[in-house]
C-alpha atoms as one frame of an Amber mdcrd trajectory, in Angstrom:
protein
 134.294  64.455  97.222 137.078  66.998  95.939 137.183  70.298  96.902 135.617
  71.726  93.860 132.616  69.664  94.022 132.358  70.165  98.164 132.920  73.993
  97.654 129.817  73.757  94.783 127.589  71.536  96.893 127.993  73.958 100.078
 127.349  76.953  97.815 123.874  75.426  96.014 122.898  74.608 100.212 123.300
  78.227 101.337 121.337  79.306  98.398 118.865  76.919  99.190 118.860  77.464
 102.913 118.607  81.612 102.046 115.708  81.243  99.749 114.095  79.058 101.965
 114.509  81.534 104.750 113.297  84.537 102.629 110.340  82.526 101.624 109.054
  81.237 104.708 109.271  84.857 106.310 112.232  84.723 108.567 113.907  86.856
 106.931 111.976  90.226 106.494 112.993  93.251 104.505 112.706  96.444 106.146
 109.326  97.173 104.689 107.873  94.014 105.665 109.423  94.133 109.635 108.025
  97.659 110.064 104.397  96.887 111.750 102.950 100.012 110.062 104.503 100.021
 106.865 103.383  96.138 106.741  99.487  96.586 106.431  99.923  98.021 103.203
 101.714  95.147 101.462 100.207  92.147  99.790 102.098  89.152  99.884 102.600
  86.539  96.856 101.716  89.707  94.019 103.708  89.386  91.147 106.819  92.500
  91.365 110.052  92.681  90.796 112.509  91.774  93.150 112.865  94.799  95.627
 109.552  95.666  95.553 106.091  94.760  97.023 102.371  95.172  96.219 101.237
  98.493  98.130  97.012  98.773  98.347  95.989 102.058  99.711  93.802 101.844
 102.642  91.531 104.430 100.733  91.268 101.056  98.145  91.450 103.796  95.509
  94.781 102.408  94.109  97.987 100.036  94.677 101.899 100.788  93.549 105.226
  98.793  93.409 106.531  99.924  97.440 110.530  99.521  98.069 110.898  97.269
 100.413 113.907  98.981 101.947 111.373 101.909 102.397 109.265 102.489 105.316
 106.234 104.682 106.001 106.646 107.011 108.857 103.084 106.383 110.665 103.237
 110.045 112.108 103.198 111.260 108.547 100.437 109.152 107.412  97.084 110.985
 106.952  93.724 109.477 105.087  90.398 110.790 105.029  88.122 107.900 103.938
  88.395 107.200 100.053  88.948 111.040  99.031  92.554 111.734 100.378  95.949
 110.102 101.690  99.129 111.489 102.111 102.649 109.349 103.134 106.291 109.765
 103.430 108.354 106.992 103.420 112.391 106.711 104.067 115.251 104.160 104.011
 117.435 104.165 107.146 120.428 103.100 105.198 122.153 105.927 102.822 124.285
 103.559 100.637 122.272 102.617  97.870 121.429 104.464  94.300 117.803 104.643
  95.397 118.082 105.912  99.251 116.671 108.783 100.101 112.545 109.401 100.628
 109.583 109.368  99.031 106.272 111.348  99.546 102.877 110.362  97.997  99.676
 112.896  97.775  96.356 110.793  96.704  93.435 112.486  95.937  90.167 111.422
  94.521  89.222 115.154  93.475  91.010 117.785  91.795  90.726 120.918  93.597
  90.952 124.685  91.778  94.363 124.844  93.473  95.585 121.491  92.410  94.411
 121.553  88.879  96.248 124.969  88.946  99.011 123.582  89.966  99.073 120.666
  87.730  98.560 123.431  84.704 101.663 125.352  85.660 103.590 122.038  86.063
 106.563 121.948  83.732 107.566 117.956  82.855 110.433 116.990  81.404 109.057
 114.558  79.949 105.790 112.035  80.017 104.708 108.387  80.552 101.793 106.253
  79.662 101.136 103.595  82.182  98.370 101.153  81.690  95.376 103.546  82.890
  97.253 106.585  83.388  99.324 109.507  82.112 102.578 110.096  84.006 104.369
 113.416  83.858 107.862 113.418  85.640 110.323 116.738  86.444 114.179 116.039
  87.422 115.648 118.448  89.339 119.242 118.404  91.363 119.725 119.942  94.615
 123.079 121.106  95.904 124.739 117.858  94.034 123.501 115.631  96.532 119.939
 114.965  95.734 118.340 113.761  92.524 114.589 114.813  93.141 111.936 113.569
  90.788 108.209 115.607  91.274 105.697 113.293  89.082 101.822 113.465  88.372
 100.220 110.277  87.755  96.590 111.384  86.313  93.873 108.237  86.127  92.671
 108.770  82.590  88.898 107.805  83.750  88.435 110.001  86.593  90.036 113.162
  88.216  92.145 110.941  90.516  95.707 111.508  91.064  98.575 110.655  93.087
 101.674 113.459  93.132 104.690 112.087  93.994 108.094 113.530  95.301 111.213
 111.099  95.134 114.167 112.789  96.969 117.055 110.499  96.326 120.869 110.542
  97.178 122.845 111.714  94.694 126.979 111.483  94.260 129.305 111.136  91.320
 128.996 107.555  92.102 125.557 107.087  91.393 123.947 105.773  88.297 121.525
 108.850  87.295 120.333 106.207  84.633 119.298 103.375  86.977 118.266 105.626
  89.737 115.739 106.925  87.210 114.385 103.714  85.626 113.476 103.033  89.473
 111.691 105.664  89.842 109.754 105.116  86.576 109.359 101.529  87.531 107.103
 102.716  90.732 105.481 105.308  88.719 104.403 102.763  85.889 103.121 100.260
  88.792 101.087 102.512  90.082  97.445 101.459  88.896  93.772 103.192  90.024
  91.163 100.892  91.169  88.448 100.648  88.575  85.575  99.782  90.716  86.571
 102.957  93.425  86.200 106.144  90.298  83.754 108.596  90.991
């Protein structure tokens, strides 16, 4: 066997073993390896690479959760099916989507929440499957891109308020970063059977 063939066979073998290890669960992402975060993740649901389906403890919504993020157990708060709050962050800071995500879910809009929404000045709007999404982007100190977003259920008063605080630099591809944020927002879905 010549060297090129041997290198091709060896390369294919390395790839096959890597796929097998990943699928068999021997290689886990940060989110899958974290005992608390993994309790929210659903295996074998169709998502893009780098994400896994997250289902809320409230049974009110699901979303695509980034696999390099871990939910801080101390930040997690839930009150039955009415409200849920959590913060997740990355351990490594070298990717375009490294940073922190905070999510606040509420089944009903309080008067204060409605006032905040009314005064929220979005940069643009997205239309999800059954939700309307309002997004505002800011830059802080040239080192962070901050996205604020309201995901409003089209059929009830449920909403999720997200804050994405992502590391930014001259090397950061802001278009790629924005696409990543929008992918999470557009794949946040409210459960139909749980509306009011």
